RODO-2510 file (C-alpha; in nm, 4 decimals, decimal comma):
residues 588
     n   res          X          Y          Z
     1     x    11,7467    11,6740     9,9850
     2     x    11,8464    11,8949    10,2492
     3     x    12,0515    11,8975    10,6006
     4     x    11,8968    12,0525    10,8797
     5     x    12,1120    12,1070    11,1623
     6     x    11,9302    12,3306    11,3850
     7     x    11,6220    12,1316    11,5166
     8     x    11,7409    12,0989    11,8529
     9     x    12,1314    12,1559    12,0323
    10     x    12,3313    11,8630    11,9118
    11     x    12,0759    11,6907    11,7057
    12     x    12,1478    11,6899    11,3516
    13     x    11,9000    11,5750    11,0556
    14     x    12,0388    11,4766    10,7082
    15     x    11,7605    11,3695    10,4548
    16     x    11,8174    11,1240    10,1548
    17     x    11,6433    10,8757     9,9362
    18     x    11,4686    10,5636    10,0905
    19     x    11,6257    10,2694    10,0168
    20     x    11,4746    10,0229    10,2742
    21     x    11,2104    10,0888    10,5235
    22     x    11,2114    10,0382    10,8991
    23     x    11,3572    10,1825    11,1954
    24     x    11,7063    10,1432    11,3409
    25     x    11,8759    10,3012    11,6439
    26     x    12,2485    10,2511    11,7277
    27     x    12,6112    10,3449    11,7238
    28     x    12,7410    10,4705    11,3919
    29     x    13,0192    10,3255    11,2241
    30     x    13,1874    10,5449    10,9716
    31     x    13,3401    10,3362    10,7293
    32     x    13,6789    10,4488    10,6082
    33     x    13,9382    10,3050    10,3805
    34     x    14,2018    10,3440    10,6696
    35     x    14,5448    10,2157    10,5966
    36     x    14,5972    10,0327    10,2631
    37     x    14,8205     9,7449    10,2160
    38     x    14,9976     9,8834     9,8821
    39     x    15,1791     9,5903     9,6701
    40     x    15,4930     9,6732     9,4849
    41     x    15,6511     9,5059     9,2056
    42     x    15,8428     9,5162     8,9049
    43     x    15,6800     9,5827     8,5636
    44     x    15,8394     9,4488     8,2402
    45     x    15,9430     9,7339     7,9637
    46     x    15,6627     9,5961     7,7637
    47     x    15,3866     9,6276     8,0050
    48     x    15,4583     9,9772     8,1423
    49     x    15,2150    10,1342     7,8550
    50     x    14,9421     9,8605     7,9809
    51     x    15,0392     9,9459     8,3712
    52     x    14,9843    10,3251     8,2653
    53     x    14,6655    10,2561     8,1039
    54     x    14,5346    10,0710     8,4079
    55     x    14,6149    10,3800     8,6327
    56     x    14,4555    10,6279     8,3651
    57     x    14,1497    10,3668     8,4482
    58     x    14,1660    10,4152     8,8376
    59     x    14,2211    10,8136     8,7511
    60     x    13,8913    10,8312     8,5700
    61     x    13,7046    10,6281     8,8082
    62     x    13,8267    10,8465     9,0812
    63     x    13,7264    11,1530     8,8979
    64     x    13,3767    11,0294     8,8512
    65     x    13,3360    10,9469     9,2175
    66     x    13,4643    11,3118     9,3103
    67     x    13,2048    11,4789     9,0131
    68     x    12,9097    11,2522     9,1748
    69     x    13,0156    11,3852     9,5344
    70     x    13,0590    11,7425     9,4018
    71     x    12,6808    11,7510     9,2314
    72     x    12,5454    11,5929     9,5759
    73     x    12,7418    11,8708     9,7619
    74     x    12,4862    12,1247     9,5888
    75     x    12,2054    12,0143     9,7969
    76     x    12,3729    12,1062    10,1538
    77     x    12,3163    12,4830    10,2685
    78     x    12,4942    12,7487    10,1065
    79     x    12,7798    12,8045    10,3201
    80     x    12,8415    12,4190    10,3746
    81     x    12,7943    12,3423    10,0063
    82     x    13,0491    12,6124     9,8900
    83     x    13,3044    12,4869    10,1492
    84     x    13,2666    12,1253    10,0398
    85     x    13,2521    12,2256     9,6799
    86     x    13,6011    12,3971     9,7260
    87     x    13,7819    12,0775     9,9029
    88     x    13,6354    11,8547     9,6038
    89     x    13,7302    12,0892     9,3169
    90     x    14,0848    12,0592     9,4832
    91     x    14,0757    11,6904     9,4971
    92     x    13,9807    11,6988     9,1240
    93     x    14,2576    11,9376     9,0377
    94     x    14,5243    11,6829     9,1854
    95     x    14,3743    11,4390     8,9543
    96     x    14,3904    11,6550     8,6349
    97     x    14,7403    11,6976     8,4949
    98     x    14,8671    11,7687     8,7857
    99     x    15,2313    11,6865     8,9409
   100     x    15,0682    11,4082     9,1412
   101     x    14,9543    11,2604     8,8142
   102     x    15,2393    11,3315     8,6053
   103     x    15,4791    11,2057     8,9058
   104     x    15,2975    10,8734     8,8961
   105     x    15,3229    10,8022     8,5272
   106     x    15,7042    10,9173     8,5228
   107     x    15,7653    10,6861     8,8310
   108     x    15,6018    10,3743     8,6485
   109     x    15,7921    10,4656     8,3198
   110     x    16,1509    10,5463     8,4654
   111     x    16,1720    10,2808     8,7844
   112     x    15,9318     9,9898     8,5898
   113     x    15,7067     9,9608     8,9202
   114     x    15,3184     9,9111     8,9477
   115     x    15,0883    10,2010     8,9739
   116     x    15,0105    10,1310     9,3027
   117     x    15,3459    10,1578     9,4503
   118     x    15,4108    10,4547     9,2081
   119     x    15,0948    10,6339     9,3302
   120     x    15,2251    10,5818     9,7020
   121     x    15,5722    10,7236     9,6092
   122     x    15,4037    11,0255     9,4449
   123     x    15,1917    11,1037     9,7304
   124     x    15,4584    11,0927     9,9643
   125     x    15,6822    11,3244     9,7707
   126     x    15,3863    11,5649     9,7174
   127     x    15,2798    11,5936    10,0823
   128     x    15,6218    11,6243    10,2108
   129     x    15,6630    11,9327     9,9766
   130     x    15,3278    12,0745    10,1244
   131     x    15,4187    11,9874    10,5117
   132     x    15,7579    12,1702    10,4421
   133     x    15,5975    12,5103    10,3745
   134     x    15,5707    12,7734    10,6625
   135     x    15,1969    12,8581    10,5860
   136     x    14,9994    12,6483    10,8553
   137     x    14,6968    12,6326    10,5509
   138     x    14,9161    12,5080    10,2795
   139     x    15,1052    12,2837    10,4814
   140     x    14,7600    12,1383    10,5876
   141     x    14,6989    12,0500    10,2116
   142     x    14,9113    11,7362    10,2940
   143     x    14,6218    11,5487    10,3971
   144     x    14,4293    11,6170    10,1002
   145     x    14,7150    11,4759     9,8743
   146     x    14,6942    11,1602    10,0941
   147     x    14,3271    11,1167    10,0713
   148     x    14,3356    11,1648     9,7045
   149     x    14,6187    10,8989     9,6932
   150     x    14,4157    10,6608     9,8864
   151     x    14,1396    10,7053     9,6596
   152     x    14,3492    10,6124     9,3379
   153     x    14,4817    10,2979     9,5171
   154     x    14,1630    10,1749     9,6438
   155     x    14,0625    10,1861     9,2492
   156     x    14,3055    10,0518     9,1618
   157     x    14,3178     9,7538     9,3985
   158     x    13,9404     9,7216     9,3965
   159     x    13,9807     9,7116     9,7530
   160     x    13,6718     9,5722     9,9206
   161     x    13,5134     9,6348    10,2551
   162     x    13,6094     9,3933    10,5366
   163     x    13,3213     9,1843    10,6980
   164     x    13,1896     9,4111    10,9763
   165     x    13,2296     9,1170    11,2445
   166     x    13,4452     9,3402    11,4857
   167     x    13,1550     9,5905    11,5528
   168     x    12,8898     9,5871    11,8435
   169     x    12,5297     9,4333    11,7521
   170     x    12,2869     9,7128    11,6475
   171     x    12,5705     9,9201    11,4550
   172     x    12,4588    10,1753    11,1934
   173     x    12,7124    10,1655    10,8715
   174     x    12,7614    10,5203    10,7570
   175     x    12,9565    10,5170    10,4393
   176     x    13,0442    10,6750    10,0951
   177     x    12,8875    10,4109     9,9212
   178     x    12,8400    10,0221     9,9394
   179     x    12,8782     9,8079     9,6672
   180     x    12,6614     9,4946     9,6216
   181     x    12,9353     9,3017     9,7107
   182     x    13,0271     9,5137    10,0361
   183     x    12,6723     9,4613    10,1172
   184     x    12,7308     9,0702    10,0965
   185     x    12,9813     9,1034    10,3871
   186     x    12,6840     9,2621    10,6144
   187     x    12,5647     9,0354    10,8815
   188     x    12,2135     9,1598    10,9873
   189     x    12,2756     9,0153    11,3184
   190     x    12,5439     9,2859    11,3881
   191     x    12,4346     9,5520    11,1506
   192     x    12,1144     9,7343    11,2235
   193     x    12,1177     9,9736    10,9341
   194     x    12,3000    10,1656    10,7063
   195     x    12,3007    10,5183    10,5192
   196     x    12,5635    10,6394    10,2258
   197     x    12,6132    10,9410    10,0370
   198     x    12,5991    10,7702     9,7018
   199     x    12,3641    10,5272     9,5631
   200     x    11,9489    10,5372     9,4670
   201     x    11,6484    10,3277     9,5949
   202     x    11,6626    10,0815     9,2739
   203     x    12,0353    10,0015     9,3573
   204     x    12,1163     9,6312     9,4068
   205     x    12,2617     9,7470     9,7400
   206     x    11,9310     9,8892     9,8365
   207     x    11,7605     9,5490     9,7107
   208     x    11,9807     9,3719     9,9132
   209     x    11,8988     9,5629    10,2122
   210     x    11,5570     9,5100    10,1675
   211     x    11,6394     9,1290    10,1364
   212     x    11,8144     9,1623    10,4647
   213     x    11,5186     9,3501    10,6330
   214     x    11,7662     9,6227    10,6930
   215     x    11,6652    10,0090    10,7005
   216     x    11,8578    10,1777    10,4394
   217     x    11,8932    10,5516    10,3176
   218     x    12,1014    10,6526    10,0140
   219     x    12,2082    10,9756     9,8703
   220     x    12,2600    11,1671    10,1722
   221     x    12,4618    11,4963    10,1038
   222     x    12,7053    11,5834    10,3904
   223     x    12,6649    11,2700    10,5680
   224     x    13,0308    11,1793    10,6208
   225     x    13,1122    11,5355    10,7663
   226     x    12,8106    11,5168    10,9837
   227     x    12,8769    11,1708    11,2050
   228     x    13,1387    11,0290    11,4021
   229     x    13,1979    10,6868    11,4910
   230     x    13,0033    10,6124    11,8150
   231     x    12,7541    10,8874    11,8095
   232     x    12,3911    10,7603    11,8420
   233     x    12,1981    10,7432    11,4904
   234     x    11,8337    10,6894    11,4171
   235     x    11,7631    10,5685    11,0595
   236     x    11,4153    10,5962    10,9463
   237     x    11,3576    10,4195    10,6596
   238     x    11,0223    10,5460    10,5920
   239     x    11,0984    10,9055    10,5669
   240     x    11,4506    10,8817    10,4389
   241     x    11,6012    11,0615    10,7346
   242     x    11,8992    11,0198    10,9061
   243     x    11,9158    11,1646    11,3009
   244     x    12,2435    11,1961    11,4491
   245     x    12,2900    11,2640    11,8112
   246     x    11,8897    11,2735    11,8831
   247     x    11,7296    11,4134    12,1657
   248     x    11,5602    11,2033    12,4686
   249     x    11,2383    11,3278    12,3389
   250     x    11,3247    11,2218    11,9891
   251     x    11,4575    10,8798    12,0985
   252     x    11,1476    10,8289    12,2904
   253     x    10,9282    10,8946    11,9686
   254     x    11,1460    10,6691    11,7798
   255     x    11,1088    10,3988    12,0159
   256     x    10,7407    10,4143    12,0334
   257     x    10,7350    10,4124    11,6451
   258     x    10,9811    10,0763    11,6477
   259     x    10,7238     9,8971    11,8925
   260     x    10,4360     9,9861    11,6400
   261     x    10,6171     9,8300    11,3541
   262     x    10,7043     9,5043    11,5758
   263     x    10,3351     9,4758    11,6627
   264     x    10,2311     9,5044    11,2856
   265     x    10,4862     9,2540    11,2381
   266     x    10,3474     9,0203    11,4519
   267     x    10,0179     9,0617    11,3232
   268     x    10,1208     8,9746    10,9783
   269     x    10,3099     8,6658    11,1009
   270     x     9,9613     8,5309    11,1877
   271     x     9,9049     8,4905    10,8159
   272     x    10,1998     8,2706    10,7645
   273     x     9,9694     7,9487    10,7500
   274     x     9,6884     8,1086    10,5570
   275     x     9,6626     8,0551    10,1485
   276     x     9,7703     8,3146     9,9350
   277     x     9,4174     8,3449     9,7895
   278     x     9,2318     8,6501     9,6611
   279     x     8,8894     8,7066     9,7952
   280     x     8,7266     8,5385     9,5105
   281     x     8,9219     8,2109     9,5259
   282     x     9,2386     8,2628     9,3041
   283     x     9,5462     8,1490     9,4466
   284     x     9,8731     8,2944     9,3626
   285     x    10,2071     8,1586     9,4021
   286     x    10,4224     8,3397     9,6356
   287     x    10,8176     8,3029     9,6613
   288     x    11,1044     8,4568     9,7761
   289     x    11,4092     8,6160     9,6203
   290     x    11,7428     8,5066     9,7814
   291     x    12,0540     8,6966     9,7845
   292     x    12,2753     8,4777    10,0294
   293     x    12,2173     8,1292    10,1746
   294     x    12,1826     8,2466    10,5126
   295     x    11,8568     8,3846    10,4226
   296     x    11,7115     8,0613    10,3473
   297     x    11,5733     8,0410    10,7064
   298     x    11,3835     8,3242    10,6215
   299     x    11,2172     8,2229    10,3329
   300     x    11,0919     7,9087    10,5370
   301     x    11,0000     8,1202    10,8217
   302     x    10,7595     8,3374    10,5975
   303     x    10,6084     8,0581    10,4309
   304     x    10,7445     8,0845    10,1036
   305     x    10,6126     7,8160     9,8602
   306     x    10,9671     7,7999     9,7121
   307     x    11,2798     8,0318     9,5645
   308     x    11,1371     8,2448     9,2552
   309     x    11,5126     8,4020     9,2324
   310     x    11,8381     8,2907     9,3733
   311     x    12,0635     8,5205     9,2618
   312     x    12,4108     8,3435     9,2285
   313     x    12,6199     8,6140     9,2402
   314     x    12,7182     8,6024     9,5631
   315     x    12,9436     8,2946     9,5047
   316     x    13,1923     8,5158     9,2926
   317     x    13,1919     8,8067     9,4892
   318     x    13,4970     8,9073     9,7620
   319     x    13,7604     8,6515     9,5980
   320     x    14,0153     8,6405     9,3860
   321     x    13,9109     8,3525     9,1525
   322     x    13,5994     8,1837     9,0364
   323     x    13,4441     7,9097     9,2410
   324     x    13,4606     7,5737     9,0925
   325     x    13,1887     7,3206     9,0026
   326     x    13,2483     7,1224     9,3171
   327     x    13,2301     7,4359     9,5421
   328     x    12,9349     7,5713     9,3518
   329     x    12,7243     7,2172     9,3760
   330     x    12,8049     7,1888     9,7273
   331     x    12,6339     7,5733     9,8183
   332     x    12,3545     7,4830     9,5613
   333     x    12,2816     7,1344     9,6940
   334     x    12,2767     7,2526    10,0441
   335     x    12,0171     7,5315     9,9285
   336     x    11,7822     7,2747     9,7746
   337     x    11,8000     7,0393    10,0616
   338     x    11,7368     7,3200    10,3208
   339     x    11,4263     7,4032    10,1000
   340     x    11,2883     7,0447    10,1814
   341     x    11,1224     6,9898     9,8193
   342     x    11,0085     7,3585     9,7612
   343     x    11,1371     7,4464     9,4025
   344     x    11,4283     7,6564     9,3545
   345     x    11,4765     7,9016     9,0401
   346     x    11,8548     7,9266     9,0194
   347     x    11,9969     8,2353     8,7907
   348     x    12,3101     8,2180     8,6238
   349     x    12,5553     8,4584     8,6749
   350     x    12,4571     8,8199     8,6209
   351     x    12,7708     8,9823     8,6740
   352     x    12,8043     9,3315     8,5103
   353     x    12,6592     9,6839     8,5654
   354     x    12,6945     9,7582     8,9428
   355     x    12,7052     9,3978     9,0371
   356     x    13,0865     9,3803     8,9845
   357     x    13,2741     9,0818     9,0894
   358     x    13,6294     9,1459     9,0994
   359     x    13,7210     8,7821     9,0646
   360     x    13,6075     8,8168     8,6760
   361     x    13,7680     9,1593     8,6706
   362     x    13,9947     9,0856     8,3635
   363     x    13,7101     8,9312     8,1675
   364     x    13,5046     9,2382     8,2637
   365     x    13,7372     9,5068     8,1821
   366     x    13,6143     9,8610     8,2262
   367     x    13,3513     9,9445     8,0161
   368     x    13,2026    10,2806     7,9483
   369     x    12,8530    10,2167     8,0346
   370     x    12,8651     9,8502     8,2509
   371     x    12,4929     9,8369     8,2167
   372     x    12,4930     9,8131     7,8309
   373     x    12,8131     9,6038     7,8669
   374     x    12,9399     9,2593     7,8836
   375     x    12,7211     9,1483     8,1484
   376     x    12,5059     8,8256     8,2368
   377     x    12,4242     8,5938     7,9608
   378     x    12,6340     8,8042     7,7341
   379     x    12,9571     8,7159     7,9642
   380     x    12,8559     8,3509     8,0303
   381     x    12,8258     8,2866     7,6400
   382     x    13,1589     8,4594     7,6179
   383     x    13,3303     8,2662     7,8913
   384     x    13,1751     7,9109     7,7780
   385     x    13,4158     7,7343     8,0381
   386     x    13,2958     7,9298     8,3318
   387     x    12,9373     7,8827     8,1932
   388     x    12,9451     7,5148     8,1609
   389     x    13,0977     7,4937     8,5298
   390     x    12,7920     7,6429     8,6668
   391     x    12,5846     7,4758     8,4455
   392     x    12,7059     7,1655     8,5650
   393     x    12,7042     7,2756     8,9135
   394     x    12,3032     7,3433     8,8509
   395     x    12,2276     6,9948     8,7090
   396     x    12,4073     6,7955     8,9859
   397     x    12,2186     7,0028     9,2462
   398     x    11,8779     6,9234     9,0681
   399     x    11,9492     6,5729     9,1655
   400     x    11,8451     6,6645     9,5081
   401     x    11,5003     6,8142     9,4400
   402     x    11,3270     7,0463     9,2346
   403     x    11,5261     7,3239     9,0412
   404     x    11,4860     7,5468     8,7303
   405     x    11,7595     7,7423     8,5499
   406     x    11,7067     8,1012     8,4718
   407     x    11,8859     8,3197     8,2147
   408     x    11,9379     8,6584     8,2814
   409     x    11,9343     8,9747     8,0147
   410     x    11,8194     8,7407     7,7381
   411     x    11,7633     8,9671     7,4430
   412     x    11,6334     8,6915     7,1882
   413     x    11,6293     8,3505     7,0660
   414     x    11,9631     8,3037     6,9527
   415     x    12,0988     8,3275     7,2829
   416     x    11,8486     8,0636     7,4263
   417     x    11,9561     7,8288     7,1100
   418     x    12,3407     7,8738     7,2228
   419     x    12,2460     7,8027     7,6036
   420     x    12,0627     7,4844     7,5338
   421     x    12,3643     7,3799     7,2955
   422     x    12,5964     7,4143     7,5823
   423     x    12,3649     7,2851     7,8360
   424     x    12,3331     6,9407     7,6062
   425     x    12,6869     6,9024     7,6112
   426     x    12,7415     6,9528     8,0086
   427     x    12,4308     6,6801     8,0482
   428     x    12,6411     6,4334     7,8080
   429     x    12,9423     6,5076     7,9927
   430     x    12,8062     6,4534     8,3385
   431     x    12,6142     6,1292     8,2227
   432     x    12,9591     5,9927     8,0764
   433     x    13,1276     6,0575     8,4291
   434     x    12,8247     5,9156     8,6304
   435     x    12,7061     6,2374     8,7812
   436     x    12,3631     6,2082     8,8946
   437     x    12,1285     6,4917     8,7653
   438     x    11,7471     6,5683     8,8174
   439     x    11,5052     6,3636     8,6121
   440     x    11,3390     6,5300     8,4331
   441     x    11,6265     6,7918     8,3567
   442     x    11,5582     7,1269     8,4800
   443     x    11,3088     7,3694     8,2685
   444     x    11,5116     7,6599     8,1348
   445     x    11,3544     7,9978     8,1736
   446     x    11,4561     8,3359     8,0722
   447     x    11,4166     8,6686     8,2434
   448     x    11,2129     8,9516     8,0772
   449     x    11,4171     9,2561     8,1613
   450     x    11,5476     9,3719     7,8043
   451     x    11,2603     9,5575     7,6240
   452     x    11,3433     9,3758     7,3115
   453     x    11,2714     9,0197     7,4866
   454     x    10,9224     9,1862     7,6026
   455     x    10,8632     9,2744     7,2525
   456     x    10,9587     8,9401     7,1030
   457     x    10,8156     8,7319     7,4105
   458     x    10,6028     8,5193     7,1613
   459     x    10,9034     8,4165     7,0041
   460     x    11,1086     8,3774     7,3308
   461     x    10,8069     8,1668     7,4672
   462     x    10,8305     7,8823     7,1855
   463     x    11,1831     7,8054     7,3135
   464     x    11,1599     7,8160     7,6711
   465     x    10,9601     7,6930     7,9731
   466     x    10,9049     7,9696     8,1849
   467     x    10,9248     8,3326     8,1971
   468     x    11,0447     8,5646     8,5071
   469     x    10,9714     8,9343     8,4703
   470     x    11,2500     9,1522     8,6180
   471     x    11,0927     9,4942     8,6680
   472     x    11,3895     9,6343     8,8092
   473     x    11,6186     9,6310     8,4635
   474     x    11,3176     9,6596     8,2505
   475     x    11,2121     9,9795     8,3908
   476     x    11,5730    10,1205     8,3921
   477     x    11,6279    10,0078     8,0209
   478     x    11,2585    10,1404     7,8963
   479     x    11,3153    10,4436     8,0720
   480     x    11,7157    10,5094     8,0233
   481     x    11,7524    10,5715     8,3971
   482     x    12,0325    10,4390     8,5813
   483     x    11,8695    10,3275     8,8999
   484     x    12,1949    10,3555     9,0574
   485     x    12,2417    10,6988     9,0104
   486     x    12,1063    10,9077     9,2986
   487     x    12,0594    11,2142     9,0469
   488     x    11,8230    11,0353     8,8311
   489     x    11,6751    10,7775     9,0475
   490     x    11,3659    10,9952     9,1085
   491     x    11,2773    10,9471     8,7137
   492     x    11,2614    10,5869     8,7632
   493     x    10,8942    10,4850     8,7462
   494     x    10,7490    10,1254     8,7119
   495     x    10,3906    10,3164     8,6341
   496     x    10,5390    10,4340     8,3131
   497     x    10,2751    10,3267     8,0146
   498     x    10,5749    10,1966     7,8366
   499     x    10,6827     9,9812     8,1247
   500     x    10,3376     9,8618     8,1888
   501     x    10,2677     9,7865     7,8283
   502     x    10,6067     9,5561     7,8112
   503     x    10,5095     9,3754     8,1107
   504     x    10,1614     9,2723     7,9526
   505     x    10,2903     9,1771     7,6368
   506     x    10,5201     8,9166     7,8304
   507     x    10,2079     8,8018     8,0294
   508     x    10,0129     8,7461     7,7290
   509     x    10,2607     8,5752     7,5522
   510     x    10,3236     8,3355     7,8374
   511     x     9,9511     8,2823     7,8670
   512     x     9,9490     8,1922     7,4925
   513     x    10,2449     7,9564     7,5006
   514     x    10,1037     7,7988     7,8349
   515     x    10,4136     7,8619     8,0129
   516     x    10,4336     7,9903     8,3718
   517     x    10,5147     8,3715     8,4277
   518     x    10,6256     8,5227     8,7245
   519     x    10,7431     8,8674     8,8605
   520     x    11,0260     8,8826     9,0231
   521     x    11,1186     9,2538     9,0383
   522     x    11,0974     9,4913     9,3112
   523     x    10,7272     9,5648     9,2426
   524     x    10,6467     9,2234     9,3159
   525     x    10,7210     9,2979     9,7068
   526     x    10,5261     9,6202     9,7361
   527     x    10,1679     9,5980     9,8188
   528     x    10,0815     9,9189     9,5810
   529     x    10,1417     9,7114     9,2512
   530     x     9,9974     9,3790     9,3761
   531     x     9,6387     9,4307     9,2409
   532     x     9,7845     9,5941     8,9144
   533     x    10,0055     9,2959     8,8637
   534     x     9,7359     9,0312     8,9262
   535     x     9,4821     9,2273     8,7097
   536     x     9,7409     9,1866     8,4215
   537     x     9,7382     8,8310     8,4646
   538     x    10,0277     8,7465     8,7126
   539     x     9,9771     8,4480     8,9080
   540     x    10,3200     8,3892     9,0524
   541     x    10,5160     8,6534     9,2447
   542     x    10,8870     8,6432     9,3994
   543     x    11,0301     8,8749     9,6678
   544     x    11,2425     8,9780     9,9556
   545     x    11,1474     8,7444    10,2257
   546     x    11,0364     9,0349    10,4454
   547     x    10,7837     9,1756    10,1949
   548     x    10,5928     8,8468    10,1946
   549     x    10,3920     8,8390    10,4652
   550     x    10,2543     9,2201    10,3643
   551     x    10,1953     9,0748    10,0070
   552     x     9,9837     8,7924    10,1370
   553     x     9,7524     9,0578    10,3451
   554     x     9,7201     9,2569    10,0443
   555     x     9,6438     8,9497     9,7962
   556     x     9,3786     8,8179    10,0460
   557     x     9,1941     9,1780    10,0289
   558     x     9,1725     9,1556     9,6401
   559     x     8,8723     9,0619     9,4645
   560     x     9,0296     8,9484     9,1198
   561     x     8,7345     9,0398     8,9024
   562     x     8,7542     9,4079     9,0251
   563     x     9,1316     9,4042     8,9851
   564     x     9,1318     9,2868     8,6477
   565     x     8,8924     9,5586     8,5437
   566     x     9,0740     9,8448     8,6734
   567     x     9,3983     9,7046     8,5081
   568     x     9,2122     9,7190     8,1862
   569     x     9,1256    10,0986     8,2616
   570     x     9,4799    10,1831     8,3683
   571     x     9,5809    10,0062     8,0414
   572     x     9,3921    10,2207     7,8533
   573     x     9,5880    10,5327     7,9904
   574     x     9,8976    10,7513     7,8465
   575     x     9,9807    10,9605     8,1422
   576     x    10,2014    10,7840     8,4386
   577     x    10,0455    11,0435     8,6743
   578     x     9,6779    10,9349     8,6041
   579     x     9,7592    10,5461     8,6054
   580     x     9,8867    10,6297     8,9642
   581     x     9,6016    10,8103     9,0905
   582     x     9,3705    10,5259     8,9345
   583     x     9,6122    10,2544     9,1070
   584     x     9,5963    10,4357     9,4550
   585     x     9,2097    10,4723     9,4231
   586     x     9,1493    10,1054     9,4057
   587     x     9,4120    10,0554     9,6637
   588     x     9,2045    10,2751     9,8942
***
């Protein structure tokens, strides 16, 4: 990735990784931490060691963030990379056995106060020392101390972004990073797009951007130093490009491009009432993935046959305590009613990895590798009361319309058996207290997103009612690629023969057992993969609502017999490059 400041006077161009396509033009809002409210309270002598441990966790997290930024800075032009590198090295030095770090630990121990307050005290003391120096350059280092301290405090307090409601409509968010919880606060009626220094195309934040229909670019080196709030910014989601302070000529060009995209969208809208049927008459079920309740209108607008994946994490984000049964029930019942008889597949809580919910912070801890730690079904089976509460809410909502229950990150049949035992217990309790539930009881399915689950799909199929293949995590775990890490995101490849074989195993196991199999990963919403998925035997796809019309268009162009034949050829290949060529040639 590169940064080009020379195209035109005043116009600056930054390249990054495409997160979500589209074009957005508007004023930039550079999201900064601002003044943080720091709590101060006494720590009991017995708790001092654990409080220092909490500070050390925030310290490591801050060091990791700065190391990522330093790696990203290497993509800048030499002079800029050198300048930013020196600055980040200085920040890292402050977080490594420095006076600042020692001061925080000593303050916690001697004064018996919390880590946030100790950091604030240490910042003030060290900054005052720099400011008193006669050398202007050294005195200016006080700002660096404050910036490092603010990073530590943000990591200690898990400070979320505030909702971007104060911004003018059409704003472009520019930030170092947006977590899924931060993205959940974005209102697409206000925010037109966003760009960040950190993140990758397959991160959950990128998935949310596509679900919202917002152009987004990630991994943009040097971005924060190259744009100011209020400057006009163009987000080119197709090229992965940010243009700051564009010339009139560039603005005119992008306005024209945006009009072309709008015409294409209107043409796709004409397909809404037509069946999702191949040229030789095979009907494909098209449903949508939902991140937030406000997206339900979009699902209905594009003619979705149902909600193929309702991610329930939104109910646990940006709050201090988990939601109770009644609160979850009201949200779910509202969605069931809004879908008017169309089925909803509710995935149970999938918190962990990059999808952290600080209402569960104590239970999640700070694992070395969150993607492989206590997350999804593992967390639910550990926190049984939390799991029972969610299952009760889902069962009660099923009284209002067709609902399915989907379990994330299943690795084997033992987890399914444990879940069925808990589910049976919850059903009996609801019946005893007279709470209506669906009749029959909602079907129970599993996500196929762990390679072990795909390889054991025949055994799983004997214990569940349906499969949903999550290609995002399946690809990540199969290839050992962190899809949220911009340094390795380019290695993420759903066309790897190992990934395709796992998908094929799962589809064929479902067919043998006579249970439905859907694909709800991001490949389901990409027309490039449609023919291959159908050729492998997939007959149900679930995707972000904005993707559905284009997928329907592609389905109506496909001859199923030809797609099946091409899939057979592709599955005989061992090289992902050859697979890509065969697929793209078929798509022609």
